[in-house]
C-alpha positions as CSV (number, residue, x, y, z in Angstrom):
1,M,114.3,88.9,66.2
2,E,114.6,86.6,69.2
3,N,114.2,88.2,72.6
4,R,117.3,88.2,74.7
5,L,115.4,86.7,77.6
6,D,114.7,83.6,75.5
7,R,118.4,83.2,74.7
8,A,119.5,83.8,78.4
9,F,117.6,80.7,79.6
10,Q,119.1,78.6,76.8
11,Q,122.6,79.0,78.3
12,D,123.7,76.1,80.4
13,R,124.5,77.4,83.9
14,S,124.4,75.8,87.3
15,R,123.1,79.1,88.8
16,R,121.1,81.6,86.9
17,V,120.8,84.9,88.9
18,I,118.6,87.9,88.0
19,P,119.6,90.9,90.1
20,F,117.2,93.8,90.7
21,I,118.5,97.3,91.1
22,E,116.6,100.5,91.9
23,A,117.4,102.7,89.0
24,G,118.8,106.1,90.1
25,D,120.0,104.8,93.6
26,P,122.3,106.5,94.4
27,D,122.4,108.3,91.1
28,F,122.1,107.7,87.3
29,N,125.8,107.2,86.6
30,T,126.3,104.7,89.4
31,S,123.3,102.7,88.2
32,L,124.8,102.6,84.7
33,D,128.1,101.4,86.2
34,L,126.3,98.7,88.2
35,V,124.4,97.5,85.1
36,K,127.7,97.2,83.2
37,L,129.2,95.4,86.2
38,L,126.3,92.9,86.4
39,D,126.5,92.3,82.7
40,G,130.2,91.6,82.9
41,E,129.6,89.0,85.6
42,G,127.3,86.9,83.4
43,V,123.9,87.4,85.1
44,S,120.9,86.0,83.3
45,A,119.0,89.3,83.2
46,I,118.8,92.6,85.0
47,E,115.7,94.1,86.5
48,L,115.6,97.9,86.4
49,G,113.3,99.2,89.1
50,V,111.4,102.3,88.3
51,P,111.1,104.4,91.6
52,Y,107.6,104.9,92.7
53,S,106.1,106.8,95.7
54,D,103.9,103.9,96.9
55,P,105.6,100.6,96.2
56,L,103.1,98.3,97.8
57,A,104.9,95.0,97.0
58,D,108.3,96.2,98.3
59,G,109.8,96.0,101.8
60,P,111.6,98.8,103.6
61,V,114.9,98.3,101.8
62,I,113.6,98.9,98.3
63,Q,111.1,101.5,99.6
64,A,114.0,103.5,100.9
65,A,116.0,103.1,97.7
66,S,112.9,104.3,95.7
67,E,112.7,107.4,97.9
68,R,116.4,108.1,97.3
69,A,116.1,107.6,93.6
70,L,113.0,109.9,93.4
71,A,115.0,112.5,95.3
72,E,117.7,112.2,92.6
73,G,115.1,113.0,90.0
74,M,114.8,109.5,88.5
75,T,111.7,109.0,86.5
76,L,110.3,106.3,84.1
77,P,111.7,108.2,81.0
78,K,115.1,108.4,82.7
79,V,115.1,104.7,83.4
80,L,114.6,104.2,79.6
81,Q,117.5,106.5,79.1
82,L,119.6,104.4,81.5
83,A,118.7,101.2,79.4
84,D,119.6,103.1,76.2
85,A,122.9,104.2,77.7
86,A,123.7,100.7,78.8
87,R,123.1,99.3,75.4
88,A,125.3,102.0,73.9
89,E,128.1,100.9,76.2
90,G,127.8,97.3,75.1
91,V,125.6,95.7,77.7
92,R,124.2,92.5,76.3
93,A,122.2,91.0,79.2
94,P,118.4,91.1,79.0
95,L,117.0,94.2,80.6
96,V,113.6,93.9,82.4
97,L,111.7,97.0,83.4
98,F,110.1,96.6,86.8
99,S,107.4,99.2,87.3
100,Y,104.2,99.7,89.1
101,Y,101.3,100.4,86.7
102,N,100.5,104.0,87.6
103,P,103.7,105.4,86.0
104,I,103.0,103.3,82.9
105,L,99.4,104.5,82.7
106,R,100.5,108.1,83.0
107,F,103.2,107.6,80.4
108,G,100.9,105.7,78.1
109,P,101.2,101.9,77.7
110,A,101.6,101.9,73.9
111,R,104.1,104.8,74.0
112,L,106.0,103.0,76.7
113,V,106.5,99.8,74.9
114,Q,107.6,101.6,71.8
115,Q,110.2,103.6,73.6
116,A,111.2,100.6,75.7
117,E,111.9,98.6,72.6
118,A,114.0,101.4,71.2
119,A,116.0,101.6,74.5
120,G,116.8,97.9,74.4
121,I,114.3,96.7,77.0
122,D,113.4,93.0,76.7
123,G,110.6,92.6,79.2
124,M,108.4,94.2,81.8
125,I,107.2,93.2,85.3
126,V,104.3,95.1,86.7
127,P,103.6,93.8,90.2
128,D,100.3,95.6,90.8
129,L,98.7,94.8,87.5
130,P,96.3,91.8,87.9
131,W,96.6,89.1,85.3
132,E,93.0,89.6,84.4
133,E,93.7,93.2,83.5
134,S,97.0,92.7,81.7
135,E,95.7,91.8,78.2
136,E,96.2,95.3,76.7
137,L,99.7,95.8,78.0
138,S,100.6,92.3,77.0
139,R,99.4,92.9,73.5
140,F,101.2,96.2,73.1
141,A,104.4,94.5,74.4
142,G,104.0,91.5,72.1
143,E,103.7,93.8,69.1
144,R,107.1,95.2,69.9
145,G,108.7,91.9,70.8
146,L,108.8,92.5,74.5
147,H,107.7,90.0,77.1
148,L,105.3,90.9,79.9
149,V,106.5,88.6,82.7
150,P,103.6,87.4,85.0
151,L,103.9,87.0,88.7
152,V,102.5,83.9,90.5
153,A,102.1,83.8,94.2
154,P,101.5,80.8,96.5
155,T,97.9,82.0,96.8
156,S,97.5,81.6,93.0
157,R,97.5,77.8,92.8
158,E,94.1,77.6,91.1
159,R,95.2,80.2,88.6
160,I,98.7,78.8,87.8
161,R,97.6,77.1,84.6
162,Q,95.8,80.2,83.3
163,I,98.6,82.6,84.1
164,A,101.3,80.3,82.8
165,S,99.5,79.7,79.5
166,R,100.1,83.3,78.5
167,A,103.6,83.7,79.9
168,K,106.4,85.0,77.9
169,G,110.1,85.1,78.9
170,F,109.7,83.5,82.3
171,V,107.2,83.3,85.2
172,Y,108.2,85.2,88.3
173,C,107.3,83.0,91.3
174,V,106.9,84.8,94.6
175,S,108.5,82.6,97.3
176,S,106.5,84.0,100.2
177,L,103.5,86.1,101.0
178,G,104.0,89.7,101.9
179,T,106.5,92.3,100.6
180,T,110.0,91.9,99.2
181,G,112.9,91.8,101.7
182,V,115.7,89.6,103.0
183,R,114.5,86.5,104.8
184,S,116.1,83.9,107.0
185,A,113.3,81.4,106.3
186,F,110.8,80.7,103.5
187,A,107.2,79.5,103.6
188,D,106.6,75.9,104.1
189,G,105.8,74.2,100.8
190,V,107.6,76.7,98.6
191,E,109.4,73.9,96.7
192,A,106.1,72.1,96.0
193,F,104.7,75.4,94.8
194,L,107.6,75.9,92.4
195,D,107.3,72.4,91.1
196,T,103.6,73.0,90.4
197,V,104.3,76.2,88.5
198,K,107.1,74.4,86.5
199,Q,104.8,71.6,85.6
200,H,102.3,74.0,84.0
201,S,104.6,76.6,82.6
202,P,105.8,76.4,78.9
203,V,108.5,79.0,79.8
204,P,111.3,79.0,82.5
205,I,110.4,80.0,86.0
206,A,112.3,82.3,88.3
207,V,111.8,82.6,92.1
208,G,112.2,85.8,94.0
209,F,111.3,87.6,97.3
210,G,113.8,87.0,100.1
211,I,116.7,85.4,98.2
212,S,119.9,86.9,99.6
213,R,122.6,84.2,99.9
214,R,124.3,81.6,97.8
215,E,122.6,78.9,99.9
216,H,119.2,80.2,98.9
217,V,120.2,80.2,95.2
218,D,121.5,76.6,95.6
219,R,118.3,75.5,97.3
220,F,116.0,76.8,94.7
221,M,118.0,75.8,91.6
222,A,116.6,72.3,92.0
223,H,113.1,73.6,91.5
224,A,113.4,76.8,89.4
225,D,115.4,78.0,86.4
226,A,116.7,81.3,88.0
227,A,116.7,83.2,91.3
228,V,115.9,86.9,91.6
229,V,118.0,88.8,94.1
230,G,116.6,92.2,95.0
231,S,116.6,93.6,98.5
232,A,119.9,92.0,99.4
233,L,121.7,93.7,96.5
234,V,119.9,97.0,97.0
235,R,121.0,96.9,100.6
236,Q,124.6,96.3,99.5
237,V,124.3,99.4,97.3
238,E,122.9,101.4,100.2
239,E,125.7,100.4,102.5
240,R,128.2,101.6,100.0
241,R,126.3,104.7,98.9
242,E,128.8,107.3,100.1
243,E,131.8,105.4,98.7
244,L,130.0,104.9,95.3
245,Q,129.6,108.7,95.0
246,D,133.2,109.4,96.1
247,P,135.6,109.2,93.0
248,S,138.5,108.1,95.2
249,K,136.5,105.2,96.7
250,R,134.2,104.3,93.8
251,R,136.3,101.4,92.4
252,A,136.6,99.7,95.7
253,A,132.9,100.0,96.3
254,L,132.1,98.5,92.9
255,D,134.5,95.7,93.6
256,G,132.7,94.9,96.8
257,L,129.4,94.6,94.9
258,R,131.2,92.4,92.3
259,L,132.2,90.0,95.0
260,F,128.7,89.8,96.3
261,I,127.3,88.9,92.8
262,R,130.1,86.4,92.2
263,D,129.4,84.6,95.4
264,L,125.7,84.2,94.3
265,I,126.5,83.0,90.8
266,G,129.6,81.0,91.6
267,E,132.4,81.1,89.0
268,K,132.0,83.6,86.3
269,Q,130.4,82.1,83.1
270,D,131.7,83.1,79.7
């Protein structure tokens, strides 16, 4: 069976956006509603962040969201339940599990990919798992038809060919050094870096870290196949947290998030 990620990049769109949400922030049901909203807006894929107590690659916005989700009792098994619930409610977009390796190791890599496949997960991103140490998880994932998506940073130029040669789904290109977070400017040479990755990659490439506005998406679409929007969306959720948990204000808060996504994507694609 063809992986949903492969089909997503075959669709002809001027802007492919991959939003990241912190699963469980502000609660399970709101995360489910947000996944359904994003799917309805035609995003290319959805990253489901697994909350973790020491998210080294993440900036303060996602760190705070992770703390809130942990306080709500969100765990790796519950993120799988979220994916399963989304599929049961008709979500068709590819779902990518974004998790640090420690929760995966504690859960059991083979067990995880088995349950992830059953829950409708299409791929995984593990930001603190070095490429040299990813063979076992990549093999387990491949046996279940999941893609282990590699990350490539500007410091990885000499390793781009090696990393891309094993890539499945897409290559996640880190736009800037440091942690995730909204940025007003990007590192010099980021476009050349993306062009280099694209030259060596047999699969599409996506760029993330710091993308927060439509202008950013437009800028990078000339060099990448998709843009990952994380901290900017997580901050939008944080700003509406009380409204999202108030039944009388929930619809308006979700509509505000819908407008944010529509501005990034442009007109809704069918």
